[in-house]
C-alpha positions in Angstrom: -61.5 -15.5 -44.6 -58.4 -17.1 -45.9 -56.0 -18.5 -43.4 -52.6 -17.7 -43.3 -50.0 -20.2 -42.9 -49.7 -20.2 -39.1 -53.6 -20.8 -38.6 -54.0 -17.0 -38.3 -56.7 -15.1 -40.7 -55.2 -12.2 -42.6 -57.7 -9.8 -41.0 -55.9 -10.8 -37.5 -52.7 -10.5 -39.2 -53.9 -6.8 -40.4 -55.5 -6.0 -37.2 -52.1 -6.9 -35.3 -49.9 -5.1 -37.8 -52.0 -1.9 -37.4 -52.2 -2.2 -33.6 -48.4 -2.5 -33.6 -48.1 0.4 -35.4 -50.5 2.3 -33.8 -48.5 1.8 -30.4 -45.5 2.9 -32.1 -47.1 5.9 -33.4 -48.7 6.7 -30.0 -45.3 6.2 -28.1 -43.7 8.9 -30.5 -46.6 11.3 -30.2 -45.8 10.9 -26.7 -42.4 11.5 -26.5 -42.8 14.3 -28.9 -45.6 15.8 -26.9 -44.3 15.4 -23.4 -43.0 18.3 -21.3 -39.4 18.6 -21.5 -36.9 16.9 -19.1 -35.8 19.7 -16.5 -32.7 21.4 -17.7 -29.3 20.7 -15.6 -28.6 24.3 -16.6 -30.0 26.3 -14.1 -29.4 29.1 -11.2 -30.7 29.3 -7.8 -30.6 31.4 -4.4 -29.2 29.7 -1.4 -27.4 30.2 2.0 -24.5 28.4 2.0 -22.7 27.4 5.6 -20.8 30.5 6.6 -21.2 32.3 9.7 -21.7 36.0 8.8 -23.5 36.8 11.9 -26.9 37.3 10.4 -25.7 40.2 8.0 -27.3 39.0 5.2 -31.1 37.4 4.3 -32.3 33.8 3.8 -31.3 33.3 0.5 -28.0 35.2 0.0 -25.8 33.4 -2.1 -26.1 32.1 -5.8 -25.3 28.8 -7.4 -25.1 28.5 -11.5 -25.3 24.1 -11.8 -24.0 23.0 -15.0 -25.2 19.5 -15.1 -22.6 16.8 -14.0 -19.6 18.9 -14.8 -19.6 21.6 -11.8 -21.3 24.5 -10.6 -20.0 28.5 -10.3 -20.5 29.7 -6.9 -21.2 33.6 -6.1 -21.0 33.4 -1.8 -21.1 35.9 0.7 -17.7 34.4 2.1 -15.5 35.5 -0.5 -17.4 38.9 -1.4 -19.5 37.4 -4.1 -16.4 36.6 -6.3 -16.8 33.5 -8.2 -15.8 30.6 -8.0 -16.3 27.4 -10.4 -16.3 24.2 -8.3 -16.3 20.8 -10.8 -15.8 18.6 -7.5 -14.6 19.7 -4.1 -12.0 21.7 -5.4 -12.6 25.4 -5.6 -10.8 27.9 -8.7 -11.4 31.2 -8.3 -12.1 33.7 -10.9 -9.1 36.5 -10.6 -10.2 39.9 -9.8 -9.8 42.4 -13.1 -9.2 45.5 -10.8 -7.6 45.5 -7.2 -9.9 46.0 -4.6 -9.2 47.3 -0.8 -11.4 47.4 2.2 -12.0 46.7 6.0 -12.0 43.2 5.3 -9.4 40.5 4.6 -8.0 40.0 0.7 -10.7 37.2 -0.2 -13.6 39.7 1.1 -12.1 43.4 1.4 -15.9 44.3 2.3 -15.9 42.8 5.5 -19.4 42.4 6.1 -20.7 42.4 2.4 -22.5 45.9 3.4 -21.9 47.1 -0.4 -21.4 43.7 -2.4 -24.1 41.6 -3.9 -25.1 39.2 -6.3 -28.7 39.3 -8.2 -29.7 36.9 -10.7 -31.2 38.8 -13.9 -32.2 35.9 -15.9 -32.4 32.4 -16.0 -34.0 30.5 -19.0 -32.4 26.8 -20.4 -30.4 28.8 -23.0 -29.0 31.4 -20.6 -28.4 32.8 -17.2 -27.5 36.5 -16.7 -26.2 37.8 -13.1 -25.2 40.9 -11.8 -22.7 41.3 -8.8 -21.4 44.3 -7.5 -17.8 44.6 -5.1 -16.8 48.1 -4.5 -13.1 48.9 -5.4 -12.4 50.8 -2.4 -14.7 50.6 1.0 -13.8 52.8 4.0 -15.7 53.4 7.1 -16.1 56.7 7.6 
Protein backbone atom coordinates (compact mmCIF):
# COMPACT_ATOMS: atom_id res chain seq x y z
CA UNK A 1 0.00 0.00 0.00
CA UNK A 2 1.21 3.45 -0.80
CA UNK A 3 1.86 5.78 2.08
CA UNK A 4 0.30 9.24 2.30
CA UNK A 5 2.50 12.27 2.92
CA UNK A 6 2.10 12.21 6.70
CA UNK A 7 3.18 8.57 6.95
CA UNK A 8 -0.22 6.84 7.12
CA UNK A 9 -1.52 4.54 4.44
CA UNK A 10 -4.38 5.50 2.16
CA UNK A 11 -6.37 2.54 3.45
CA UNK A 12 -6.08 3.83 7.01
CA UNK A 13 -7.12 7.25 5.78
CA UNK A 14 -10.22 5.79 4.05
CA UNK A 15 -11.12 3.78 7.17
CA UNK A 16 -10.68 6.89 9.29
CA UNK A 17 -12.93 8.96 7.00
CA UNK A 18 -15.59 6.21 6.87
CA UNK A 19 -15.47 5.86 10.65
CA UNK A 20 -15.95 9.63 11.06
CA UNK A 21 -18.84 9.63 8.57
CA UNK A 22 -20.35 6.59 10.26
CA UNK A 23 -20.21 8.35 13.61
CA UNK A 24 -21.88 11.42 12.11
CA UNK A 25 -24.60 9.29 10.48
CA UNK A 26 -25.13 7.36 13.71
CA UNK A 27 -25.42 10.66 15.58
CA UNK A 28 -28.01 11.95 13.09
CA UNK A 29 -29.96 8.69 13.22
CA UNK A 30 -29.95 8.79 17.02
CA UNK A 31 -31.14 12.40 16.99
CA UNK A 32 -34.04 11.61 14.66
CA UNK A 33 -35.00 8.31 16.31
CA UNK A 34 -34.67 9.47 19.91
CA UNK A 35 -37.88 9.99 21.86
CA UNK A 36 -39.11 13.57 21.64
CA UNK A 37 -38.28 15.98 24.42
CA UNK A 38 -41.13 16.63 26.82
CA UNK A 39 -43.29 19.52 25.69
CA UNK A 40 -43.40 22.65 27.78
CA UNK A 41 -47.09 23.05 26.84
CA UNK A 42 -49.14 20.81 29.11
CA UNK A 43 -51.93 20.75 31.70
CA UNK A 44 -52.19 19.02 35.04
CA UNK A 45 -54.44 18.73 38.07
CA UNK A 46 -53.11 19.81 41.44
CA UNK A 47 -54.24 21.17 44.78
CA UNK A 48 -53.17 24.77 45.32
CA UNK A 49 -52.72 26.22 48.77
CA UNK A 50 -56.25 27.38 49.62
CA UNK A 51 -58.26 26.33 52.66
CA UNK A 52 -61.69 25.25 51.48
CA UNK A 53 -62.39 23.21 54.65
CA UNK A 54 -61.90 19.97 52.67
CA UNK A 55 -64.88 20.61 50.38
CA UNK A 56 -62.92 19.50 47.30
CA UNK A 57 -60.77 16.53 46.35
CA UNK A 58 -57.02 16.13 46.24
CA UNK A 59 -56.73 17.34 42.62
CA UNK A 60 -59.31 20.12 42.50
CA UNK A 61 -57.35 22.79 40.60
CA UNK A 62 -56.11 22.83 37.00
CA UNK A 63 -52.95 24.48 35.66
CA UNK A 64 -52.13 24.93 31.97
CA UNK A 65 -48.38 25.52 31.62
CA UNK A 66 -47.14 27.53 28.63
CA UNK A 67 -43.40 26.98 28.86
CA UNK A 68 -41.40 29.81 30.32
CA UNK A 69 -44.05 32.37 29.32
CA UNK A 70 -46.42 31.58 32.21
CA UNK A 71 -49.50 29.57 33.08
CA UNK A 72 -53.29 29.70 33.15
CA UNK A 73 -54.69 28.72 36.53
CA UNK A 74 -58.23 27.48 37.23
CA UNK A 75 -58.53 27.27 41.01
CA UNK A 76 -61.15 26.84 43.71
CA UNK A 77 -60.15 30.08 45.41
CA UNK A 78 -61.70 32.16 42.61
CA UNK A 79 -64.54 29.85 41.60
CA UNK A 80 -62.49 28.48 38.67
CA UNK A 81 -62.35 31.89 37.00
CA UNK A 82 -59.05 31.54 35.12
CA UNK A 83 -56.15 33.88 35.55
CA UNK A 84 -52.93 34.32 33.58
CA UNK A 85 -49.79 34.20 35.70
CA UNK A 86 -46.60 35.10 33.81
CA UNK A 87 -44.67 35.54 37.07
CA UNK A 88 -45.96 36.31 40.57
CA UNK A 89 -48.73 38.61 39.26
CA UNK A 90 -52.27 37.39 38.49
CA UNK A 91 -54.22 38.79 35.51
CA UNK A 92 -57.83 37.63 35.73
CA UNK A 93 -59.96 36.87 32.70
CA UNK A 94 -63.05 39.07 32.59
CA UNK A 95 -66.42 37.44 33.21
CA UNK A 96 -68.68 37.58 30.18
CA UNK A 97 -71.88 37.40 32.24
CA UNK A 98 -72.50 38.67 35.77
CA UNK A 99 -72.61 35.92 38.39
CA UNK A 100 -74.36 36.12 41.76
CA UNK A 101 -74.50 33.68 44.63
CA UNK A 102 -73.86 33.09 48.31
CA UNK A 103 -70.13 33.91 48.20
CA UNK A 104 -67.90 36.92 47.66
CA UNK A 105 -67.69 38.57 44.21
CA UNK A 106 -64.52 36.69 43.26
CA UNK A 107 -66.13 33.35 44.14
CA UNK A 108 -69.93 33.60 43.89
CA UNK A 109 -70.38 29.91 44.69
CA UNK A 110 -69.05 30.03 48.28
CA UNK A 111 -68.03 26.37 48.59
CA UNK A 112 -67.80 25.56 44.85
CA UNK A 113 -70.76 23.23 45.16
CA UNK A 114 -71.76 23.84 41.53
CA UNK A 115 -68.46 25.12 40.10
CA UNK A 116 -65.83 22.84 38.61
CA UNK A 117 -63.11 22.50 35.96
CA UNK A 118 -62.35 19.43 33.82
CA UNK A 119 -59.47 18.60 31.51
CA UNK A 120 -61.04 17.23 28.32
CA UNK A 121 -57.97 16.79 26.10
CA UNK A 122 -54.25 17.27 26.60
CA UNK A 123 -51.75 16.80 23.78
CA UNK A 124 -48.56 18.64 22.76
CA UNK A 125 -50.64 20.59 20.22
CA UNK A 126 -53.87 21.35 22.04
CA UNK A 127 -55.42 21.50 25.48
CA UNK A 128 -59.19 21.60 25.95
CA UNK A 129 -60.81 22.25 29.28
CA UNK A 130 -64.34 22.80 30.49
CA UNK A 131 -65.29 24.86 33.50
CA UNK A 132 -68.71 25.57 34.89
CA UNK A 133 -69.79 28.50 37.01
CA UNK A 134 -73.51 28.92 37.69
CA UNK A 135 -74.98 32.30 36.79
CA UNK A 136 -77.17 32.38 39.89
CA UNK A 137 -76.69 30.23 42.91
CA UNK A 138 -79.27 30.29 45.70
CA UNK A 139 -79.61 28.23 48.86
CA UNK A 140 -83.18 27.12 49.51
